[in-house]
C-alpha positions in Angstrom: 28.0 0.1 36.1 30.3 -0.8 33.2 28.9 -1.0 29.7 31.0 -3.0 27.3 30.9 -2.0 23.6 30.3 -5.3 21.9 28.9 -6.4 18.6 25.5 -7.8 18.8 25.4 -11.6 18.4 25.0 -12.7 14.8 21.8 -14.6 14.0 23.1 -17.8 12.4 20.2 -18.0 10.0 21.0 -14.5 8.8 24.7 -15.1 8.6 24.0 -18.0 6.2 21.7 -15.9 4.1 22.6 -15.8 0.4 23.6 -12.3 -0.3 22.8 -12.7 -4.0 19.2 -12.7 -3.0 19.5 -9.2 -1.5 18.6 -6.0 -3.2 21.3 -3.4 -3.7 21.2 -0.3 -1.4 19.7 1.9 -4.1 18.1 -0.8 -6.2 14.4 -0.3 -7.0 12.2 -3.1 -5.8 10.9 -4.1 -9.3 14.4 -4.0 -10.8 15.8 -6.0 -7.9 13.1 -8.7 -8.0 13.6 -9.0 -11.7 17.4 -9.3 -11.3 17.2 -11.9 -8.6 14.6 -14.0 -10.4 16.6 -14.0 -13.6 19.8 -14.9 -11.7 18.0 -17.8 -10.0 16.6 -19.0 -13.3 20.1 -18.9 -14.8 21.4 -21.0 -11.8 18.5 -23.4 -12.1 19.2 -24.1 -15.8 23.0 -23.8 -15.6 23.5 -26.8 -13.3 22.3 -29.2 -16.1 25.3 -28.1 -18.2 27.8 -28.7 -15.3 29.2 -32.2 -15.8 30.7 -32.2 -12.3 27.4 -31.6 -10.6 25.8 -34.7 -12.0 22.1 -35.0 -12.6 21.2 -35.3 -8.9 23.2 -32.2 -8.0 21.7 -30.3 -10.9 18.2 -31.3 -9.9 18.8 -30.3 -6.3 20.1 -26.8 -7.2 17.5 -26.3 -9.9 14.6 -27.1 -7.5 16.1 -24.7 -4.8 16.3 -21.9 -7.4 12.8 -22.6 -8.6 11.5 -22.4 -5.0 13.3 -19.1 -4.5 11.7 -17.6 -7.6 8.3 -18.8 -6.6 8.8 -17.3 -3.2 9.7 -14.0 -4.8 6.6 -14.2 -7.0 4.5 -14.7 -3.9 6.1 -11.6 -2.4 5.1 -9.4 -5.3 1.9 -11.2 -6.1 -0.2 -8.1 -5.4 1.7 -6.2 -8.0 1.1 -8.7 -10.8 -2.1 -9.4 -12.7 -3.7 -12.6 -11.3 -3.4 -14.3 -14.7 0.4 -13.6 -14.9 1.0 -14.7 -11.3 -1.0 -17.9 -11.8 0.7 -18.7 -15.1 4.2 -18.1 -13.8 3.6 -20.0 -10.5 2.1 -23.0 -12.3 4.8 -23.0 -15.0 7.6 -23.1 -12.4 5.8 -25.6 -10.3 5.3 -27.9 -13.3 8.9 -27.5 -14.4 10.1 -28.5 -10.9 7.8 -31.5 -10.9 9.5 -32.9 -14.0 12.5 -33.9 -11.8 10.8 -34.2 -8.4 11.2 -38.0 -8.4 15.0 -37.7 -8.7 15.2 -35.3 -5.8 12.9 -37.4 -3.7 15.0 -40.5 -4.2 18.1 -38.6 -3.1 16.3 -36.9 -0.2 15.2 -40.2 1.3 18.7 -41.6 0.9 20.2 -38.5 2.6 17.7 -38.8 5.4 18.6 -42.5 6.0 22.3 -41.6 6.0 21.7 -38.8 8.5 19.6 -41.0 10.8 22.3 -43.7 10.7 25.0 -41.2 11.6 22.9 -39.9 14.5 21.5 -43.1 15.9 23.5 -45.9 14.3 25.7 -46.3 17.4 22.6 -47.2 19.4 21.5 -50.0 17.1 23.0 -53.3 16.1 26.0 -53.1 13.8 24.9 -52.7 10.2 21.2 -52.0 11.1 21.1 -49.4 8.4 23.4 -51.0 5.9 20.8 -52.9 3.9 18.4 -50.0 3.9 21.1 -47.6 2.6 22.1 -50.0 -0.1 18.5 -50.4 -1.3 17.9 -46.6 -1.2 21.2 -46.0 -3.1 20.1 -48.5 -5.7 16.6 -46.9 -5.9 18.3 -43.5 -6.4 20.6 -44.8 -9.1 17.7 -46.5 -10.9 15.6 -43.3 -10.7 18.5 -41.3 -12.1 19.1 -43.9 -14.9 15.4 -43.9 -15.8 15.6 -40.1 -16.1 18.7 -40.2 -18.2 17.0 -42.7 -20.6 14.4 -40.1 -21.3 16.2 -38.0 -23.9 13.8 -35.1 -23.6 13.6 -34.7 -19.8 16.5 -32.4 -19.2 15.6 -30.4 -22.4 12.1 -29.9 -21.1 13.3 -28.7 -17.8 15.9 -26.3 -19.3 13.4 -25.1 -21.9 10.8 -24.3 -19.2 13.4 -22.3 -17.2 14.7 -20.5 -20.3 11.1 -19.5 -21.3 10.5 -18.1 -17.9 13.8 -16.3 -18.1 12.9 -14.6 -21.3 9.4 -13.7 -20.1 10.8 -12.2 -16.9 13.4 -10.3 -19.0 10.6 -8.5 -20.9 8.9 -7.4 -17.7 8.9 -3.6 -17.1 10.0 -2.6 -13.7 9.8 1.1 -13.7 7.0 3.7 -14.3 5.7 3.8 -17.8 
């Protein structure tokens, strides 16, 4: 019997895992969670200052980062006083909801484009054309409406910055 020395197959989900979300080899859990949440909050707010990302891109990245922070909070929920966990979770949820309509409009458009690319060849020519045009217009109008609200981006960024400063004051080691 021959045994070949091979590397185990790589799980594709793990290979795509964002290493910035990992704790360092000797990093304490509390310090690591604090570091990762603060980095994610910086990413969430930072996209709104990146002109190349555009509002839709900034919203998408912001909501992804908020979801990551909320997931981390759920992981350490037992270590936090219930009032603090509830406040932080609700605060981040409400901040994300401020721009949910923008993300939803882009998500529906993305879904229609994906369906067209998968099944468009099975349907009559242009079957998705009008739908995609309407969804693009809806997305554009939703974004325009958001841009007309001079305080929207400021409220989102302020909510993220406040969370960042609160998390920065958390103690992570023994007292």
